[in-house]
C-alpha angles and dihedrals in degrees: 000000000000118000126217133207140138129267130191105229104215096174093098125028118214123229092260092055096256131116128222120261111222135191109250112206122184109205120132088334137341120318124186121193123187122239135185091252128100136171144165123252086252095057098039122078095191094262105036146358118284128219093275091069118090112254089359094166094053092045092050090052089052096049092046089051090052093050090048091053092049093046089051090053090051092048090051091050090049093048089051089050092239100112099076094053095048120101120225090253092051092047092049092050093047095050094042092053093043096054096037097091092040097052122010098033096039104050113134092252090055091054089045089056090051090050092050089054089063092060125088105179114094096218092050092050091051091051093053092044088054089054090048090054091052091051092047089053093047107035115347095178096054118133136189086267095053097043096088132155088271091050090053091049091050093046090049091052092046091054091048091051089057088060097256116152123242097251092048090051090050090060091059092045092049089050090053089048090051090055091051090052090049092051092047091051089052092047093242094126141005093200120110117173093180093078089085100022119085118203109229122230134173130208110264122232115263110276103193139093124237113243093256091048091053090050088051091052090048095050104029114126100219133152118318096251091054095060093079091050091051090050094049091049090051091047089054088051094048088051091055097263098311113191117250097242091050092047094050093046093056113115107180149002115239121197090342094307140098116222125190145140112249111247093220099050107012090233120145119249129189115183129178112234106231121206092257090057093044091054091058093043091054090050092057101027114163136205106226094020133036089253128038091218097110094030087068096036105056093266090277108132094180093059091045093051092047089053091045092052091049091048094050091046089058095053110126147090117298142167133201117242135175132016092295093056093240114189119230106200137196097205115212104191109014096171103035122131134173090264089070090074092071094045091045093053092051093046094050092044090055091045093057094048106264109152122253090238092058091044089053091050091049092051091051099251092131109008114111095022124120097311130128122249090254092059092043090055089049092049092050090052091052092047092049091051092048094050092048090050092051093048092047090052092053090046090055092061113097121197 
C-alpha cells in the first residue's frame, strides 16, 4: 500500500527565505503534492517543525492531521480495491481534490476574507483587514484546528513584543473571535479556543475635559487657524458628542433638529439644535452639506480630523524667542482629540445630576430600539432638557 510522509522541497526558495513542505507519497513511483506549509532547513527536522519555528506545536498538529486525512483516503481506496489500479497521476489528482476544501480553501484567513465580504462599513472592513495582515505576518497557514488556546497566547505575546498596546491587541483578538463565531454559525467548525482564553484589556485613561477646561477651550484666544477647530469641537459637544463623520455628513436641519443614523452603529439620533450650536453652524454653513468643512477640505474627513486634533493639542500660550522665532508654549490640552467631546458631555451631565438612564438615551444606547412612538417622544424631551441643562451649566462658568 502507498506510504505518506512530508518532504521539504528545497528546489525553489520563496521570497521570505522558506521552502514549501510537500506531501511525499510512494505509490508506483514518487508523488509530490503541495501543501500550505513551509519552513527553512533550520526549522524543519525532516518530519516536523522544531522549537525554532513560530507556533511549532500548533503547526505540527496541523501537519499530522493532514497526513492522517491522506492516509485515511488511501486506506479507503485500498479497501475498495481501487488503489492498485490507480496511476500515480490519478492518485495525485484524487488526493489533491479531496483535501482542497479541508486545507487550502479553509484556512482561517480564507474564512476571514469571507467574513469581511459580509461587512459594508469602511472602518469595520479596515479593522478586519488589519487583523488579517497581522495573521499573515505571524502564521499565514493557520486553520481553525491550529488556532488553539496556546496559539492565541503565543499570538498575543508576539503582538506585545512588537510594541502594541493591550487594548489594540484586544481588537485583533476580538476580530478573530468574531470569525470563529461566524464559522460556527455557518457550521464550518465546532472549535472555539476562546472558552478558556480571556482577552486582556486595560482601563483607558480618562478622555474628558473638566467643565472649567471646556470653558477655557471655548473662550481661549489662540492662533487664528485654531479658532475653527475650537468651534467644531464645541459644536460636537453642543450636539451631544456627535461623531465627526456623522456631523460632516449632515445636510439639513428639520424643525429645529438634526436627524441621522450613526455611521458606527446604525442607530437613529434626533438632536435639538440649541442656539449655541446654530451660531457655529451659521458661521461655517455649507452648500451641499450643513457645514462647509469638507467642501473646503477635499471632502476627506480623516485628514481634517487629524489636523483638528493637532491644532487643539497645540492650544496654549506662547512667545517667540530667538532669531528663529521659536515658540515656547504652555500647552493646555496635549492629548485632546475630537472624541473627547462625547466623553466630556457625558461626564458633565453626570456631574450636574442627570440620571444615567437619560445619559444613556442621549448617547444613543437605547434610542431607536423597540419602543413605541409615545416613549420615543418622551425620551427626546428628556434628552433635550438634559442637553440644555448641560449647556447652561457651561455657560454659567466665567473665566
